[in-house]
C-alpha positions as CSV (number, residue, x, y, z in Angstrom):
1,M,-13.4,-4.3,13.1
2,P,-13.2,-7.9,12.2
3,F,-10.1,-9.1,10.3
4,V,-10.7,-9.2,6.6
5,D,-8.5,-11.4,4.3
6,I,-7.3,-9.0,1.6
7,E,-7.2,-10.9,-1.7
8,D,-7.2,-7.9,-4.1
9,L,-6.5,-4.2,-3.2
10,S,-7.7,-2.6,-6.4
11,T,-9.8,0.4,-5.7
12,T,-13.5,0.1,-6.6
13,V,-14.8,2.8,-9.0
14,R,-17.1,5.1,-7.2
15,R,-20.5,5.8,-9.0
16,K,-22.3,9.0,-8.8
17,L,-24.5,9.5,-5.6
18,T,-27.7,10.7,-7.0
19,P,-30.3,12.1,-4.6
20,H,-32.4,9.0,-5.3
21,R,-29.6,6.8,-4.1
22,R,-28.8,9.0,-1.1
23,L,-32.6,8.6,-0.1
24,Q,-32.3,4.8,-0.5
25,V,-29.3,4.9,1.9
26,W,-31.2,7.0,4.4
27,E,-34.3,4.7,4.2
28,K,-32.3,1.5,4.6
29,T,-31.6,2.3,8.3
30,G,-34.3,4.8,9.0
31,G,-31.9,7.5,9.6
32,V,-29.7,5.7,12.2
33,C,-26.0,6.2,12.0
34,V,-24.2,2.9,10.9
35,L,-21.2,3.8,12.9
36,C,-22.4,5.1,16.4
37,D,-26.0,3.7,16.2
38,R,-27.6,7.0,17.2
39,K,-30.4,8.7,15.3
40,I,-29.3,11.4,12.7
41,D,-31.4,14.6,12.7
42,G,-31.4,15.0,9.0
43,V,-32.2,18.8,9.1
44,R,-29.7,19.8,11.7
45,E,-26.8,17.5,11.4
46,R,-24.5,16.7,8.5
47,W,-24.6,13.2,7.3
48,I,-22.9,11.4,4.4
49,A,-23.6,8.0,2.7
50,E,-20.7,5.9,4.2
51,H,-19.4,2.6,2.9
52,M,-19.0,0.2,5.7
53,R,-16.1,-1.5,3.9
54,A,-14.0,1.3,2.3
55,L,-13.9,1.3,-1.5
56,E,-10.1,1.5,-1.4
57,L,-10.0,-1.8,0.5
58,G,-12.2,-3.5,-2.2
59,G,-15.6,-2.8,-0.9
60,P,-18.5,-2.8,-3.4
61,D,-20.2,0.3,-4.4
62,D,-23.8,-0.9,-3.8
63,L,-26.5,-0.1,-1.3
64,D,-25.8,-3.1,0.8
65,N,-22.4,-1.6,1.6
66,M,-23.6,1.8,2.3
67,G,-25.4,3.5,5.2
68,P,-25.9,7.1,6.6
69,A,-23.3,8.2,9.1
70,H,-22.6,11.4,11.0
71,A,-19.8,13.5,9.3
72,A,-17.8,13.4,12.4
73,C,-18.2,9.6,12.9
74,A,-17.2,9.1,9.3
75,L,-14.1,11.3,9.6
76,L,-12.8,9.0,12.4
77,K,-13.7,5.8,10.3
78,N,-12.1,7.2,7.2
79,Q,-8.8,7.8,8.9
80,G,-8.4,4.4,10.0
81,D,-9.6,3.1,6.6
82,H,-6.8,5.1,4.9
83,R,-4.1,3.9,7.3
84,R,-5.1,0.3,6.7
85,A,-5.3,0.7,2.9
86,A,-1.9,2.2,2.7
87,Q,-0.3,-0.4,4.8
88,A,-2.0,-3.2,2.7
89,K,-0.8,-1.6,-0.6
90,R,2.7,-1.3,0.8
91,Q,2.6,-5.1,1.6
92,K,1.1,-5.9,-1.9
93,I,4.0,-4.0,-3.6
94,Q,6.6,-5.6,-1.5
95,Y,4.9,-9.1,-2.1
96,I,4.8,-8.7,-6.0
97,G,8.3,-7.3,-6.2
98,A,7.5,-3.9,-7.4
99,D,9.4,-1.8,-4.9
100,A,12.7,-0.3,-5.6
101,S,15.8,-2.3,-4.6
102,K,17.2,-1.5,-1.2
103,R,20.5,-2.7,-2.3
104,P,21.2,-1.4,-6.0
105,L,24.0,-2.7,-8.0
106,P,27.4,-1.2,-7.5
107,F,28.0,1.4,-10.4
108,G,24.5,0.8,-11.8
109,R,22.4,3.5,-13.2
110,A,21.2,4.6,-9.7
111,S,24.8,5.0,-8.5
112,P,26.5,8.4,-8.4
113,W,29.7,6.5,-9.7
114,K,30.5,5.2,-13.1
115,R,33.2,2.5,-14.0
116,K,34.8,3.0,-17.3
117,L,35.8,0.1,-19.6
118,S,39.4,0.8,-18.4
119,G,38.4,0.1,-14.9
120,E,38.7,3.8,-13.8
121,I,35.9,5.0,-11.5
122,V,34.6,8.5,-12.1
123,P,31.7,10.5,-10.9
124,R,28.6,10.5,-13.2
């Protein structure tokens, strides 16, 4: 999969997949799996409408980003997508400074110890 510059990691809202949209996804490729390029037997095999670029990685929820895929092929792809999305979200949290401090202030609210005004140190 090619490198994609991640600008924004907001998750795209998923619209309802109506039978009409599902048929459009099928007809767009003629029933060929977009992941393994094999023909899908629509009667005997389970298939799903797969997003080529995952919604959680900022992919759009439109027909240009969707295609039919075998359920087994999609499962493998989605595992990799979730791993990449989790890593990207961790990087974004670190970049914007939203993560918890690794070095909390001594005697701060997160500390199990409290320092009184007299200088005495007591447990919280």
